[in-house]
FIVEXTOR-165462 format. One record per residue: residue in three letters; x, y, z of N, C-alpha, C in turn. Coordinates in pm, 1 decimal. Layout:
N
+---------+----------+----------+----------+----------+----------+----------+----------+----------+----------+
| residuo |      n.u |      n.v |      n.w |     ca.u |     ca.v |     ca.w |      c.u |      c.v |      c.w |
+---------+----------+----------+----------+----------+----------+----------+----------+----------+----------+
|     ALA |        X |        Y |        Z |        X |        Y |        Z |        X |        Y |        Z |
...
+---------+----------+----------+----------+----------+----------+----------+----------+----------+----------+
***
This chain:
141
+---------+----------+----------+----------+----------+----------+----------+----------+----------+----------+
| residuo |      n.u |      n.v |      n.w |     ca.u |     ca.v |     ca.w |      c.u |      c.v |      c.w |
+---------+----------+----------+----------+----------+----------+----------+----------+----------+----------+
|     UNK |     84.5 |   -115.6 |      0.0 |      0.0 |      0.0 |      0.0 |     89.9 |    122.9 |      0.0 |
|     UNK |     52.0 |    223.0 |    -76.7 |    130.9 |    345.2 |    -82.3 |     41.0 |    466.6 |    -65.2 |
|     UNK |    100.9 |    576.9 |    -27.5 |     26.2 |    701.5 |    -11.3 |     39.8 |    782.6 |   -138.6 |
|     UNK |    -72.0 |    830.1 |   -192.9 |    -74.0 |    906.3 |   -316.4 |   -139.1 |   1041.0 |   -288.1 |
|     UNK |    -79.2 |   1148.5 |   -337.6 |   -136.5 |   1281.9 |   -318.6 |   -199.4 |   1323.8 |   -450.3 |
|     UNK |   -333.6 |   1345.6 |   -446.1 |   -406.7 |   1385.9 |   -565.3 |   -484.0 |   1512.9 |   -534.4 |
|     UNK |   -464.5 |   1614.2 |   -611.2 |   -537.1 |   1741.3 |   -601.2 |   -543.8 |   1795.0 |   -458.5 |
|     UNK |   -432.9 |   1793.2 |   -389.3 |   -426.8 |   1850.2 |   -255.7 |   -474.3 |   1758.7 |   -144.4 |
|     UNK |   -532.4 |   1643.7 |   -175.5 |   -578.9 |   1550.3 |    -73.9 |   -486.9 |   1429.6 |    -69.0 |
|     UNK |   -468.7 |   1378.5 |     50.9 |   -385.9 |   1258.4 |     66.3 |   -478.6 |   1139.4 |     84.3 |
|     UNK |   -459.0 |   1038.9 |      4.5 |   -535.0 |    915.1 |     18.7 |   -439.1 |    798.9 |      1.2 |
|     UNK |   -483.0 |    682.3 |     41.0 |   -399.4 |    563.5 |     24.3 |   -458.5 |    477.4 |    -85.9 |
|     UNK |   -371.6 |    412.3 |   -157.9 |   -417.0 |    322.8 |   -264.5 |   -345.0 |    190.0 |   -250.1 |
|     UNK |   -420.8 |     85.0 |   -274.8 |   -364.5 |    -49.0 |   -274.7 |   -305.2 |    -72.8 |   -413.2 |
|     UNK |   -177.2 |   -104.7 |   -420.2 |   -110.5 |   -122.0 |   -549.2 |   -166.1 |   -237.9 |   -630.1 |
|     UNK |   -220.3 |   -340.1 |   -562.2 |   -267.0 |   -457.9 |   -633.8 |   -395.5 |   -433.2 |   -711.9 |
|     UNK |   -494.5 |   -364.3 |   -652.7 |   -620.5 |   -347.7 |   -724.6 |   -658.3 |   -202.2 |   -744.5 |
|     UNK |   -573.7 |   -109.5 |   -704.1 |   -590.7 |     33.2 |   -727.7 |   -724.3 |     88.3 |   -677.0 |
|     UNK |   -776.2 |     30.8 |   -568.5 |   -897.0 |     82.0 |   -506.9 |   -860.2 |    173.2 |   -390.5 |
|     UNK |   -931.3 |    283.2 |   -372.7 |   -898.1 |    371.3 |   -259.7 |   -930.4 |    305.4 |   -126.6 |
|     UNK |   -847.9 |    330.8 |    -28.4 |   -867.8 |    280.1 |    106.8 |   -867.3 |    401.0 |    199.7 |
|     UNK |   -983.2 |    441.1 |    247.1 |   -995.5 |    566.3 |    320.7 |  -1005.1 |    549.2 |    471.2 |
|     UNK |   -995.4 |    431.6 |    523.7 |   -999.5 |    414.2 |    668.5 |  -1134.4 |    364.2 |    714.8 |
|     UNK |  -1200.2 |    441.0 |    800.1 |  -1327.0 |    399.0 |    860.2 |  -1432.6 |    371.3 |    753.6 |
|     UNK |  -1508.8 |    267.2 |    776.3 |  -1615.3 |    231.4 |    682.7 |  -1743.6 |    303.2 |    719.0 |
|     UNK |  -1838.2 |    304.7 |    628.7 |  -1964.6 |    374.9 |    648.7 |  -2068.0 |    285.5 |    716.0 |
|     UNK |  -2033.9 |    233.5 |    833.5 |  -2125.2 |    150.5 |    910.1 |  -2159.1 |    221.2 |   1039.5 |
|     UNK |  -2286.3 |    215.8 |   1076.4 |  -2334.2 |    286.6 |   1194.1 |  -2421.3 |    195.3 |   1278.1 |
|     UNK |  -2439.1 |    236.0 |   1402.3 |  -2520.8 |    160.1 |   1495.9 |  -2598.4 |    262.0 |   1579.4 |
|     UNK |  -2730.9 |    247.7 |   1583.2 |  -2813.2 |    338.5 |   1662.7 |  -2819.1 |    288.8 |   1806.1 |
|     UNK |  -2796.0 |    380.6 |   1899.9 |  -2801.0 |    347.8 |   2042.0 |  -2911.2 |    429.2 |   2108.2 |
|     UNK |  -2988.9 |    365.1 |   2192.4 |  -3088.0 |    431.3 |   2275.4 |  -3035.2 |    420.6 |   2417.8 |
|     UNK |  -3024.0 |    532.6 |   2487.1 |  -2957.0 |    539.2 |   2616.2 |  -3057.8 |    562.7 |   2728.0 |
|     UNK |  -3045.3 |    484.0 |   2835.4 |  -3123.5 |    502.6 |   2957.5 |  -3023.2 |    534.6 |   3067.8 |
|     UNK |  -3038.3 |    651.2 |   3130.8 |  -2947.4 |    690.8 |   3237.6 |  -2982.5 |    615.5 |   3365.5 |
|     UNK |  -2880.0 |    572.2 |   3437.5 |  -2898.5 |    500.7 |   3562.8 |  -2812.2 |    375.9 |   3566.5 |
|     UNK |  -2796.9 |    321.3 |   3686.5 |  -2717.7 |    199.9 |   3701.2 |  -2775.7 |    116.2 |   3814.3 |
|     UNK |  -2730.7 |     -6.9 |   3823.3 |  -2775.5 |    -98.3 |   3928.3 |  -2653.2 |   -158.6 |   3996.1 |
|     UNK |  -2675.9 |   -218.5 |   4114.1 |  -2564.1 |   -277.2 |   4189.0 |  -2508.8 |   -402.2 |   4120.6 |
|     UNK |  -2594.8 |   -476.6 |   4049.2 |  -2551.2 |   -597.4 |   3980.0 |  -2575.6 |   -580.9 |   3829.5 |
|     UNK |  -2476.6 |   -534.0 |   3753.4 |  -2497.1 |   -507.6 |   3610.7 |  -2536.8 |   -630.6 |   3528.7 |
|     UNK |  -2503.5 |   -750.3 |   3573.6 |  -2538.8 |   -870.1 |   3496.1 |  -2690.5 |   -889.5 |   3488.5 |
|     UNK |  -2766.0 |   -825.5 |   3578.6 |  -2912.2 |   -830.3 |   3570.7 |  -2965.0 |   -756.4 |   3448.8 |
|     UNK |  -2886.9 |   -661.4 |   3397.3 |  -2930.7 |   -578.0 |   3285.0 |  -2870.2 |   -618.5 |   3151.2 |
|     UNK |  -2805.0 |   -731.0 |   3144.3 |  -2749.4 |   -777.8 |   3017.2 |  -2852.2 |   -867.9 |   2950.0 |
|     UNK |  -2883.3 |   -837.6 |   2823.7 |  -2979.4 |   -920.6 |   2750.9 |  -2955.2 |   -910.7 |   2600.7 |
|     UNK |  -2997.8 |  -1016.4 |   2531.6 |  -2988.9 |  -1020.7 |   2385.6 |  -3118.4 |  -1080.0 |   2332.0 |
|     UNK |  -3170.1 |  -1017.6 |   2228.6 |  -3294.1 |  -1063.2 |   2165.7 |  -3262.6 |  -1116.8 |   2026.7 |
|     UNK |  -3306.1 |  -1239.2 |   2000.8 |  -3292.1 |  -1301.2 |   1869.3 |  -3428.7 |  -1349.4 |   1824.1 |
|     UNK |  -3446.7 |  -1356.1 |   1695.3 |  -3572.4 |  -1404.9 |   1640.3 |  -3552.7 |  -1542.2 |   1578.1 |
|     UNK |  -3645.0 |  -1631.1 |   1604.1 |  -3649.8 |  -1759.6 |   1534.1 |  -3737.4 |  -1738.2 |   1412.1 |
|     UNK |  -3685.6 |  -1772.7 |   1294.7 |  -3757.9 |  -1745.5 |   1170.5 |  -3791.9 |  -1873.7 |   1096.8 |
|     UNK |  -3881.7 |  -1858.2 |   1003.5 |  -3921.2 |  -1968.2 |    917.5 |  -3934.4 |  -1914.6 |    775.7 |
|     UNK |  -3905.5 |  -1996.9 |    677.5 |  -3917.9 |  -1956.3 |    538.4 |  -3789.5 |  -1897.1 |    484.4 |
|     UNK |  -3792.6 |  -1863.2 |    356.3 |  -3676.0 |  -1807.0 |    288.7 |  -3717.6 |  -1687.5 |    204.3 |
|     UNK |  -3623.8 |  -1595.6 |    187.5 |  -3638.5 |  -1478.0 |    102.5 |  -3765.2 |  -1399.8 |    136.5 |
|     UNK |  -3853.6 |  -1378.7 |     39.9 |  -3972.6 |  -1295.7 |     64.5 |  -4075.7 |  -1365.1 |    154.1 |
|     UNK |  -4065.8 |  -1495.6 |    170.7 |  -4159.4 |  -1570.6 |    255.3 |  -4109.6 |  -1585.1 |    399.2 |
|     UNK |  -3993.2 |  -1528.0 |    429.6 |  -3935.8 |  -1539.1 |    563.3 |  -4018.5 |  -1457.5 |    662.0 |
|     UNK |  -4047.1 |  -1517.3 |    778.0 |  -4122.3 |  -1447.4 |    881.8 |  -4074.9 |  -1493.2 |   1019.9 |
|     UNK |  -4104.5 |  -1411.8 |   1119.6 |  -4062.4 |  -1439.8 |   1256.3 |  -4161.7 |  -1534.9 |   1321.3 |
|     UNK |  -4111.8 |  -1643.0 |   1376.0 |  -4195.2 |  -1741.8 |   1443.1 |  -4199.6 |  -1715.8 |   1593.5 |
|     UNK |  -4081.7 |  -1686.5 |   1650.5 |  -4073.1 |  -1668.2 |   1794.6 |  -3962.1 |  -1569.7 |   1829.2 |
|     UNK |  -3981.0 |  -1494.2 |   1936.9 |  -3881.0 |  -1401.2 |   1987.5 |  -3815.4 |  -1464.2 |   2110.4 |
|     UNK |  -3682.2 |  -1469.3 |   2112.0 |  -3607.1 |  -1529.9 |   2222.6 |  -3521.7 |  -1424.2 |   2292.2 |
|     UNK |  -3537.3 |  -1410.8 |   2422.2 |  -3454.1 |  -1322.9 |   2503.7 |  -3361.8 |  -1408.7 |   2589.0 |
|     UNK |  -3232.9 |  -1374.5 |   2591.1 |  -3134.0 |  -1443.1 |   2673.9 |  -3067.3 |  -1338.6 |   2761.8 |
|     UNK |  -3037.2 |  -1373.8 |   2886.5 |  -2964.2 |  -1281.3 |   2971.8 |  -3011.5 |  -1282.2 |   3114.8 |
|     UNK |  -2997.7 |  -1166.8 |   3181.0 |  -3029.0 |  -1151.7 |   3322.1 |  -3176.9 |  -1132.2 |   3348.9 |
|     UNK |  -3205.8 |  -1070.1 |   3461.4 |  -3344.5 |  -1049.9 |   3504.4 |  -3424.7 |   -965.6 |   3406.3 |
|     UNK |  -3359.5 |   -869.2 |   3340.9 |  -3430.9 |   -783.6 |   3245.9 |  -3482.6 |   -865.8 |   3127.3 |
|     UNK |  -3413.4 |   -972.6 |   3091.3 |  -3458.4 |  -1058.7 |   2981.5 |  -3591.4 |  -1125.0 |   3016.3 |
|     UNK |  -3608.4 |  -1164.7 |   3141.0 |  -3735.7 |  -1223.7 |   3184.2 |  -3848.3 |  -1120.1 |   3178.0 |
|     UNK |  -3818.1 |   -997.3 |   3219.5 |  -3919.9 |   -891.4 |   3222.4 |  -3966.9 |   -857.4 |   3081.8 |
|     UNK |  -3873.5 |   -834.2 |   2989.8 |  -3913.9 |   -795.1 |   2854.3 |  -3976.0 |   -911.3 |   2777.3 |
|     UNK |  -3939.4 |  -1034.0 |   2810.2 |  -3998.7 |  -1148.0 |   2739.1 |  -4144.8 |  -1169.6 |   2778.7 |
|     UNK |  -4187.1 |  -1117.1 |   2894.0 |  -4325.9 |  -1130.9 |   2938.4 |  -4417.6 |  -1021.5 |   2886.1 |
|     UNK |  -4365.2 |   -922.9 |   2815.1 |  -4444.5 |   -812.6 |   2761.2 |  -4499.2 |   -851.7 |   2623.1 |
|     UNK |  -4628.9 |   -875.7 |   2615.7 |  -4690.7 |   -919.2 |   2490.3 |  -4690.9 |   -809.8 |   2383.9 |
|     UNK |  -4708.6 |   -684.0 |   2425.8 |  -4706.9 |   -574.2 |   2329.5 |  -4568.0 |   -559.7 |   2266.8 |
|     UNK |  -4464.7 |   -569.9 |   2348.9 |  -4327.4 |   -564.3 |   2298.6 |  -4300.7 |   -680.2 |   2203.9 |
|     UNK |  -4352.3 |   -797.4 |   2235.9 |  -4335.4 |   -914.6 |   2149.5 |  -4393.2 |   -888.0 |   2010.8 |
|     UNK |  -4512.0 |   -826.2 |   2004.5 |  -4572.3 |   -796.8 |   1874.0 |  -4491.8 |   -691.0 |   1798.4 |
|     UNK |  -4436.7 |   -591.1 |   1870.2 |  -4349.5 |   -492.1 |   1805.6 |  -4225.6 |   -560.2 |   1748.0 |
|     UNK |  -4165.0 |   -647.3 |   1826.3 |  -4041.9 |   -715.1 |   1783.6 |  -4064.6 |   -803.7 |   1662.1 |
|     UNK |  -4178.4 |   -868.3 |   1655.5 |  -4208.1 |   -953.9 |   1539.4 |  -4208.9 |   -874.1 |   1409.2 |
|     UNK |  -4244.6 |   -744.7 |   1418.3 |  -4249.5 |   -660.2 |   1299.0 |  -4113.2 |   -607.4 |   1255.8 |
|     UNK |  -4017.9 |   -595.2 |   1348.5 |  -3890.8 |   -531.8 |   1312.6 |  -3770.6 |   -625.0 |   1310.4 |
|     UNK |  -3781.6 |   -743.9 |   1366.5 |  -3662.8 |   -828.1 |   1384.1 |  -3601.4 |   -878.9 |   1253.7 |
|     UNK |  -3678.8 |   -892.3 |   1147.9 |  -3618.6 |   -933.9 |   1020.9 |  -3520.8 |   -827.9 |    972.0 |
|     UNK |  -3552.5 |   -702.3 |    993.8 |  -3465.0 |   -594.4 |    949.2 |  -3354.0 |   -565.4 |   1049.7 |
|     UNK |  -3383.9 |   -574.2 |   1177.9 |  -3286.6 |   -537.1 |   1281.2 |  -3190.9 |   -649.6 |   1318.1 |
|     UNK |  -3228.6 |   -773.1 |   1300.1 |  -3139.4 |   -885.3 |   1330.5 |  -3138.1 |   -922.1 |   1477.2 |
|     UNK |  -3068.1 |   -846.7 |   1558.5 |  -3061.2 |   -870.9 |   1702.4 |  -3072.2 |   -737.7 |   1774.9 |
|     UNK |  -3118.9 |   -742.9 |   1898.1 |  -3124.5 |   -624.6 |   1983.4 |  -3055.6 |   -659.9 |   2114.2 |
|     UNK |  -2971.8 |   -569.2 |   2162.3 |  -2893.1 |   -591.3 |   2283.0 |  -2928.8 |   -488.8 |   2389.9 |
|     UNK |  -2924.3 |   -531.4 |   2514.4 |  -2932.7 |   -442.0 |   2629.2 |  -2799.7 |   -458.5 |   2702.2 |
|     UNK |  -2728.0 |   -347.2 |   2717.7 |  -2590.8 |   -352.9 |   2767.7 |  -2567.2 |   -243.4 |   2872.0 |
|     UNK |  -2548.5 |   -279.0 |   2999.9 |  -2524.0 |   -176.9 |   3102.2 |  -2378.4 |   -131.5 |   3103.6 |
|     UNK |  -2359.7 |     -2.0 |   3126.1 |  -2227.2 |     54.1 |   3147.0 |  -2225.2 |    119.6 |   3284.2 |
|     UNK |  -2126.4 |    200.9 |   3314.5 |  -2112.4 |    255.1 |   3449.9 |  -2232.4 |    336.9 |   3496.0 |
|     UNK |  -2274.5 |    433.9 |   3416.6 |  -2382.6 |    522.8 |   3460.5 |  -2501.8 |    525.2 |   3366.1 |
|     UNK |  -2504.9 |    435.8 |   3268.9 |  -2617.5 |    428.3 |   3176.3 |  -2628.8 |    287.7 |   3116.6 |
|     UNK |  -2741.3 |    267.0 |   3049.2 |  -2767.9 |    138.6 |   2984.3 |  -2793.9 |    166.5 |   2836.8 |
|     UNK |  -2728.1 |     90.1 |   2749.7 |  -2746.9 |    105.5 |   2605.5 |  -2842.6 |     -1.3 |   2554.6 |
|     UNK |  -2930.7 |     38.7 |   2463.4 |  -3016.5 |    -54.2 |   2390.8 |  -2986.6 |    -28.8 |   2243.5 |
|     UNK |  -2942.2 |   -133.2 |   2172.5 |  -2898.4 |   -111.8 |   2035.6 |  -2915.7 |   -236.6 |   1951.1 |
|     UNK |  -2907.6 |   -218.1 |   1819.7 |  -2918.5 |   -328.0 |   1724.2 |  -2786.0 |   -353.1 |   1655.0 |
|     UNK |  -2793.6 |   -414.8 |   1537.7 |  -2671.5 |   -451.1 |   1466.7 |  -2613.4 |   -331.2 |   1390.9 |
|     UNK |  -2490.4 |   -346.3 |   1346.8 |  -2426.3 |   -245.9 |   1263.4 |  -2492.8 |   -247.4 |   1126.6 |
|     UNK |  -2515.2 |   -128.3 |   1070.8 |  -2577.1 |   -118.9 |    938.8 |  -2495.1 |    -26.8 |    850.1 |
|     UNK |  -2493.4 |    -59.4 |    723.1 |  -2427.3 |     26.6 |    626.1 |  -2505.9 |    156.9 |    613.2 |
|     UNK |  -2437.3 |    261.0 |    578.8 |  -2497.0 |    393.7 |    567.1 |  -2623.4 |    393.0 |    480.6 |
|     UNK |  -2626.0 |    315.4 |    374.5 |  -2741.5 |    311.2 |    285.3 |  -2859.9 |    235.8 |    346.0 |
|     UNK |  -2834.4 |    146.3 |    442.4 |  -2941.2 |     69.8 |    506.9 |  -2995.6 |    138.5 |    631.3 |
|     UNK |  -2921.4 |    235.6 |    683.8 |  -2955.8 |    300.1 |    809.3 |  -3080.8 |    385.3 |    792.9 |
|     UNK |  -3182.6 |    356.0 |    875.0 |  -3303.2 |    438.1 |    873.0 |  -3372.8 |    427.0 |   1007.4 |
|     UNK |  -3438.2 |    532.8 |   1044.9 |  -3512.3 |    538.8 |   1168.7 |  -3660.2 |    540.2 |   1132.1 |
|     UNK |  -3734.9 |    441.5 |   1176.4 |  -3875.3 |    432.2 |   1141.4 |  -3958.1 |    414.0 |   1268.1 |
|     UNK |  -4086.8 |    443.5 |   1258.4 |  -4174.1 |    451.5 |   1375.6 |  -4179.0 |    321.2 |   1455.3 |
|     UNK |  -4187.6 |    208.0 |   1389.1 |  -4194.5 |     80.2 |   1461.0 |  -4067.8 |     54.8 |   1542.4 |
|     UNK |  -3952.1 |     92.5 |   1488.0 |  -3827.0 |     75.9 |   1560.4 |  -3825.2 |    165.1 |   1684.6 |
|     UNK |  -3867.1 |    289.2 |   1669.4 |  -3868.8 |    381.8 |   1782.8 |  -3965.1 |    332.9 |   1890.7 |
|     UNK |  -4083.1 |    285.3 |   1852.8 |  -4179.9 |    232.5 |   1949.6 |  -4122.1 |    112.0 |   2024.5 |
|     UNK |  -4056.0 |     23.8 |   1951.7 |  -3998.9 |    -95.7 |   2012.7 |  -3887.6 |    -59.9 |   2109.6 |
|     UNK |  -3795.2 |     23.6 |   2065.7 |  -3684.1 |     63.4 |   2152.6 |  -3734.1 |    142.4 |   2272.7 |
|     UNK |  -3835.5 |    224.6 |   2252.5 |  -3893.5 |    301.0 |   2362.5 |  -3954.3 |    207.3 |   2467.0 |
|     UNK |  -4019.9 |    103.2 |   2421.2 |  -4080.0 |      5.2 |   2512.8 |  -3972.3 |    -70.2 |   2591.8 |
|     UNK |  -3864.4 |   -108.3 |   2525.0 |  -3754.7 |   -175.0 |   2593.6 |  -3692.1 |    -80.0 |   2695.7 |
|     UNK |  -3669.8 |     44.7 |   2655.6 |  -3611.1 |    144.5 |   2746.3 |  -3702.2 |    170.8 |   2865.2 |
|     UNK |  -3832.8 |    165.6 |   2843.9 |  -3928.3 |    181.1 |   2954.6 |  -3905.9 |     72.4 |   3059.8 |
|     UNK |  -3892.8 |    -52.4 |   3015.1 |  -3869.3 |   -163.1 |   3108.3 |  -3734.9 |   -148.8 |   3179.5 |
|     UNK |  -3633.5 |   -105.5 |   3106.6 |  -3501.5 |    -85.7 |   3167.4 |  -3509.6 |     22.8 |   3274.1 |
|     UNK |  -3575.0 |    133.2 |   3241.9 |  -3586.9 |    244.4 |   3337.1 |  -3663.6 |    200.7 |   3461.6 |
|     UNK |  -3771.4 |    125.7 |   3443.6 |  -3847.3 |     74.3 |   3557.8 |  -3759.9 |    -16.1 |   3646.5 |
|     UNK |  -3681.1 |   -100.4 |   3582.6 |  -3592.1 |   -191.3 |   3657.0 |  -3488.2 |   -112.1 |   3735.6 |
|     UNK |  -3428.3 |    -11.9 |   3671.0 |  -3327.2 |     70.4 |   3737.2 |  -3388.2 |    146.5 |   3854.7 |
|     UNK |  -3508.0 |    201.5 |   3834.6 |  -3574.3 |    277.6 |   3940.7 |  -3609.7 |    190.3 |   4061.9 |
|     UNK |  -3644.7 |     64.8 |   4038.2 |  -3676.6 |    -26.8 |   4148.9 |  -3551.7 |    -61.2 |   4230.0 |
|     UNK |  -3436.7 |    -61.1 |   4163.8 |  -3312.0 |    -96.5 |   4231.1 |  -3257.1 |     15.6 |   4318.7 |
|     UNK |  -3299.2 |    138.9 |   4290.5 |  -3244.7 |    253.4 |   4364.9 |  -3307.6 |    268.9 |   4500.8 |
+---------+----------+----------+----------+----------+----------+----------+----------+----------+----------+
***
């Protein structure tokens, strides 16, 4: 790989295939943040996966599976959240709940810039998950 200066800008080029290599890729991840923490962070770790059936355009969500701490049990018992998740999980892939020092992140998979979009069903679903997280955090305080 060599550095080439073109029209005042510095970029790198791979000598083998002459494609530009600019560093960071155009992949993004949306995070929904809930402020607060708990004494046992493992209670707030969870991952949501969808069990699917069918292929291509006939693919649909059969079941929503939550794995993790106590918060996974709470969100798995919410029927309204389950119906929201069935509508978005084919596009979102997985949803994670991840506690940090002073806040909790709720997020999905990495998406390319062209695939990244914020839509009402996603916001409703994430808002519902964040509601449960906030309730859990408030009970612990």
